[in-house]
C-alpha positions as CSV (number, residue, x, y, z in Angstrom):
1,X,-2.8,6.2,3.9
2,X,-3.5,3.9,6.9
3,X,-5.7,4.9,9.9
4,X,-2.7,5.3,12.2
5,X,-0.9,7.8,10.0
6,X,-4.2,9.6,9.4
7,X,-4.8,9.9,13.2
8,X,-1.2,11.0,13.9
9,X,-1.2,13.6,11.1
10,X,-4.6,15.0,12.3
11,X,-3.5,15.1,15.9
12,X,-0.2,16.9,15.1
13,X,-2.0,19.4,12.8
14,X,-4.4,20.2,15.7
15,X,-1.3,20.6,17.9
16,X,-2.6,18.0,20.4
17,X,-0.7,15.5,22.5
18,X,-2.0,11.9,22.6
19,X,-3.2,12.5,26.2
20,X,-5.1,15.7,25.2
21,X,-6.7,13.9,22.2
22,X,-7.6,10.9,24.3
23,X,-9.5,13.2,26.8
24,X,-11.3,15.0,24.0
25,X,-12.3,11.8,22.1
26,X,-13.2,9.6,25.1
27,X,-10.5,7.0,24.7
28,X,-7.2,6.3,26.4
29,X,-3.8,7.5,25.5
30,X,-2.5,3.9,25.3
31,X,-5.2,3.1,22.7
32,X,-4.4,6.2,20.6
33,X,-0.7,5.2,20.7
34,X,-1.6,1.7,19.5
35,X,-3.7,3.1,16.7
36,X,-0.8,5.5,15.6
37,X,1.7,2.6,15.8
38,X,-0.6,0.4,13.8
39,X,-0.7,-2.4,16.4
40,X,-4.5,-1.8,16.7
41,X,-7.0,-0.7,14.1
42,X,-9.9,1.6,15.1
43,X,-13.4,0.8,13.9
44,X,-14.9,3.3,11.4
45,X,-17.0,4.9,14.2
46,X,-14.0,5.2,16.5
47,X,-11.9,6.7,13.7
48,X,-14.6,9.2,12.9
49,X,-15.0,10.2,16.6
50,X,-11.2,10.6,17.2
51,X,-10.8,12.6,14.0
52,X,-13.7,14.8,14.9
53,X,-12.0,15.7,18.1
54,X,-9.1,17.0,16.0
55,X,-11.4,19.1,13.9
56,X,-11.2,16.7,10.9
57,X,-14.3,15.0,9.4
58,X,-14.1,11.5,8.0
59,X,-15.9,11.5,4.6
60,X,-16.2,9.2,1.7
61,X,-15.7,10.3,-1.9
62,X,-16.7,8.5,-5.1
63,X,-13.9,6.4,-6.6
64,X,-12.7,6.8,-10.2
65,X,-13.3,3.1,-10.6
66,X,-14.6,0.2,-8.6
67,X,-12.2,-1.9,-6.6
68,X,-12.2,-5.5,-7.6
69,X,-11.1,-8.0,-5.0
70,X,-10.3,-11.4,-6.6
71,X,-11.9,-14.5,-5.1
72,X,-9.8,-17.2,-3.4
73,X,-10.3,-19.4,-6.4
74,X,-9.0,-16.7,-8.8
75,X,-6.0,-16.1,-6.6
76,X,-5.2,-19.9,-6.6
77,X,-5.5,-20.0,-10.4
78,X,-3.1,-17.1,-10.7
79,X,-0.7,-18.8,-8.3
80,X,-0.7,-22.0,-10.3
81,X,-0.1,-20.0,-13.5
82,X,2.8,-18.2,-11.9
83,X,4.3,-21.5,-10.6
84,X,4.0,-22.9,-14.2
85,X,6.0,-19.9,-15.6
86,X,8.6,-20.2,-12.9
87,X,9.0,-24.0,-13.5
88,X,9.3,-23.4,-17.3
89,X,11.9,-20.6,-16.7
90,X,13.9,-22.9,-14.5
91,X,14.2,-25.5,-17.3
92,X,15.6,-23.0,-19.8
93,X,19.4,-23.2,-20.6
94,X,21.4,-20.8,-18.5
95,X,24.8,-20.9,-20.3
96,X,25.7,-17.6,-21.8
97,X,28.2,-17.0,-24.5
98,X,31.3,-15.0,-23.8
99,X,30.0,-12.0,-25.7
100,X,26.6,-10.6,-26.5
101,X,25.5,-11.2,-30.1
102,X,23.6,-8.4,-31.8
103,X,23.1,-7.2,-35.3
104,X,25.6,-4.6,-36.6
105,X,24.1,-1.3,-37.3
106,X,25.2,0.7,-40.4
107,X,27.5,3.5,-39.6
108,X,26.8,7.1,-40.6
109,X,29.5,6.9,-43.3
110,X,28.0,3.7,-44.8
111,X,24.5,5.2,-45.3
112,X,23.5,6.6,-48.7
């Protein structure tokens, strides 16, 4: 969930308008609107302050596993590999026969 959705949901749950929440949290209604629309992203401190004004606490919880962000070099290697696969696929023949060929399966009457 993104910060904008989190703020909007918390504000609605607290039954506050953007103007009311702005007054309670020390920010402007226009800024809250921008956060909720996703055109601006609040800092962690601002997010915590605005959420606190709705009665919600921003907290961290342990993850089930670590998040691994690949390096730029790893992303470039993966992109080159993907380009190689796409190039190879483009060189494969694309003419298809008029009917699919598949092995015939024995019928129930033909089994012993």
